N, C-alpha and C positions, 0 to 999 in steps of 0.2 A: 408654083402653087402648092405642090405637095409638101415642100419644105415649110411653107407658112402654116399649113394645117398641122404638121408635126410639131412645130414650135408652139402653136396655140394649145394643142392637146397636152404638151409637156407643162405649159404654164397652168393649165387647168388642174392637172394632177398635183402639182406642187402647191397650188392655191388650196386645194382640198386637204393636203397634208398639213398646211398651216392651220386650217380650220380644225382639223382633227387634234392638233396639238393644243389649240386654244380651248376646245371642248373638254379635253382631259384636265386642263387647269381649272376651268370653271366648275367642273363636277365637284370640286372641293366644297363649294358652297351649297351643294344639294345633299351631301352625305348625312346631315343631321335629320333629314326628313325621310323616314323609311318608306313612305308612299312613292318616293321618286326613284327608288332603287331599280325597279323594273324598267322605268322610262330611261334611266341612265344606261342600262344594259342594252336596250333596243337602239338607242342613239349611237352608242359607240360601235355596236355590231353593224349597224346600217352604214356608217361611214367606212368601216373596215371593208365591208362587202363591196361598196362602190369603188374604193381605191384598188382592191384586188381585181375587180372586173376590168377597170380601165387599164391597169398595168398588164394584166394577163392577156387582154385582147390585143394589146400592142405587141406582145411577145409571141403568142401562140395563134392569134386569130380567133374569131368568134366561135367557130366550130369546135376547136380543140379545148378552149376554155369552158365551153358548155359541157363537153365530155368530161373534163376534170370535175366540174361541179356535180354531174350525175354520178360519177364513180364515188366521189366523196359522200354524196347523199346516200347512195345505196348501201355502202359499207358501214358508215357511221350509224345510220338509222337502224339498220338490221342488228348491229351489235348493241346499240343502246337499248332497244326493245328486248333483246335476248338477256341482257344483264338485269334489267328490271324484273324479268320473270324468273330467271334461273340463278342470278348472281354472277354469271360468267359473261365477260371477263373482268368487269370492273368491281363488282360487289353489288349487294342489294341496296337500292336507293329509290327515291321518287322525287319528281320535280315539284316545285311550289306552283300553286295555281296562278300566282302573279305572272308567271312566264307564258301562260296559255293553258287551254283546256286539254290539249292533246297529251298523251302519255309522254311523248318526246316532243317538246315545244319546237316550232319551226326555227326559232332564234338559235337553237343549238346547232342545227344543220348549217345555217349560214355562218356561224362561228367556226365550225369545223373547216368549212371551205376557205374562209378568209385567212385564218391563222395558218391553215394548211398551205395555202398558196404562198404566203410570206416565207414559211419554213422551207418550202420547196425551192424557191428562188434563192434564198440564202445558202442553201446547200450547194446550189450551182456555183455560187461565188466562192464558197470555202473550198470546194473541190477543183476550182479553176475551170469549170465547164462553160459558164456564161451562156452564150447562145449556141453552143455546139450541140449537135444531135447526139443523143446518148448512144454510146456503143460500148461493146465489151464489158469490162468490169464496172464501168460507170453506170450501167443499167441497174446494178444492184447497190453500188456504193452511194449514189446520190439519194435514193429513198431511205437508206439506212441512216445517213447523217441528218436528213430532213426529219426523220422520226424523233431523233434526240432533240432537235431544235424545237419541235412542236411540244414535246413533253415538258420542256423547260417552262413553257407558258402555263400549262396545267399545274405544274409543281408550285407555281407562285400564286395562282388565282384560286385554286380549289378550296384551301382552308378558309379564305376570306368569304368566297361566294357561298360555301355550304355551312361551315361551322358558325360564322358570324352573321351572314346575311340571310341564310336559310333559303337561297334560291333553289337548291336541291338538298335533300336530307338523306343521310346515310342511315340505314336501318341498324347496322352494327358499326358504330364509329370506330375508327382505327387509330393507329399509333402516331400518324403524322398529323398532328393538330386536329384530330377527329376524322381524318380521311384514311380509309384502309390502304395499306401498302399495295394491295392487289390492283387498286385503281390505276396506278402508274404503269405497272406492267401491262395491264389491259389496254391502256392508252397507247403504249408503244406498239403493241400488237396490231391494234385497229388502224392506227395512222400509217404504220409501215405497210399494211396490206393495200390501202388505197394509193399510197405513193408508189408501191411496186407495180400495181396494175397499170397506173398511168405511165410509169417509166417503160413498161413493156409495150404499151400502145405507141408511145412517142418514138421508141427505137425503130418502129416501122413506118409511122405516118408523119412524124415531125419533119418539116422542111422549111427552109428560110430562103427566100429569093434574094439574089445579090443586092437588088435595090433596097431591100428591107433591112439588110444587115447594118448598113451605115446609120439607119435611123434608131436602132436599138443597141448597137454596139458602142455605147458611150457611157461615161462615168455618171452623169446625172440620172440617166434612166435606171441603172443598177443601184444607185444610191437610194432610190425611192423606197425599195423594200426594206433596206437596212434601217432607214430613218423611221418608217412606219412601225416596224417591229420594236424599235427602241422607244418610240412614243407609247406604244402599247404597254411596254414594261414600266415606263414612267407612271402610267395610270395606276398600276399596281402599287408602286412606291408611294404615291400620293394618298393611298388608302390609310396611311397613318393619321390623316385628318378625319377619317371616318371613325375610327376608334384607335387610340394610342395604347396598344397593349402588346402582349407577347407575340400574338399571331401576326398582327400587321407589321410590327418592327422586324420580326424574323423573315416575313415574306419580302419586305423591302430589301433586306440584306441579301436574301437568296436571289432576288431579281437582279440586283446590281452585278453579282458575280456569275450570272447565267445569261439572261436575256440582254442586259446592257453590254456585257462583255462580247457576246456574239455580234451585236450591232456594231460595236467599235471595231472588232476584228474584221468584219465584213467591209466596213468603210475604208479601213487601212488597205485591205487587199484590193479594193476597187481603185482607189486613188494612187496606189503604187503600181498598178498594172499599166505598163506602157503600151499595151496593145489596144487599150480603150481610148477613145477620143476624149 
């Protein structure tokens, strides 16, 4: 009975991944309508959030994935508001009303969590941790690698979302296609903090029962996060259909050699791992 439920949930997650892929393709046809930009952002983020929750609940259980969300929310929301007021750590900016009336729109918090979870799991793959409980140096190494993987995403989307689409606006545009360089160092700091807090929590409270290990210690399960992260990168690449200019072309190129590379590398590691079923 449990095996049947596990198989059904796996099919559900992969079905949603296919939907996520199709949505990213179909968004090409909405790029010409500026009124649909915020709707596109909400739809993509909603799908990412659902996929992260489903995969995360499978690996960590409901309690721990909720704790990860709360840690992510508390840290990112605090620093976002701090930067809007003081300019630290990202720089001075404000969000477009199209994303919501709050100073920091809720969609931003859900994006932090969703991409953060994918980056976190990919770091486990690249460091060979998979379902292992974090111990020793891995308590600090996994968050460090995860922070780099997450900043890769912001590196590719920020110039398009801010400079071209105006979803957020930099008060003092910077050298990276209108984005201040401080933004990326700020991103690394903030995401590293919530990754590190979660790692310290898991080093004490993470536990996997023997009967659960067989259900998650397999190649299709771990491939999910790599594929989702890659599709997210594909969405950025397809922005060349939004505007074919220096920014979108350069972001597509950067995405190929950062996010897409990480996705491919993770998939190779997963399918070359003889310890995974």
